[in-house]
C-alpha angles and dihedrals in degrees: 000000000000119000116218120207120243112236127194128219095198119096121231091247093058090048097049118050118232115265112261116255113238117213112210118235114251096200136045120240137174093268092058093043090051092046089052090050095049092047089050090050092048096050101042122123107259090212092055108028123192114283113255093226090058091047090051090047091053092046089052087049092054091048091048090049091050092049092046091052087049092050089050090051094048091048093053088050089049092053093049090052090049089052092049092050091047089048093050089050091058095068110116093013124114111251134181131207137171111273125220090268093048095256124132111260117196127194147134122279105234102171144000132222122206095184094112137045090268119046112250113221115208107224118179088335094310120112110228126183110245091235090055092062110109101188142017122204132180 
């Protein structure tokens, strides 16, 4: 009985999925630091283990990095609150901004919206980003 070979019409590329593309991290975080420390401990020479002082220094660096990240986050939140307070203080004041044609437009701030990242000040029925204001009067 003759044996006939089985031939495939599918290509190798269709059978094997493409390798996932790994995007490198652009910032260091606690997970990356901890992974590096674990890899370092796994691959250390048993006859010459890591110095405990070096390990404590690295653990301290991890704690400092996490606290600095927390401080940066808090600082960003504080800045956002300051912007909101400053925007609310503008209500009833005369403000100016650059109009669409580049000329100075002056009006009274009647309300403030906090819907976006930057507070929007309502001046004469026009919503203007707070950072686009060019002057504040009395």
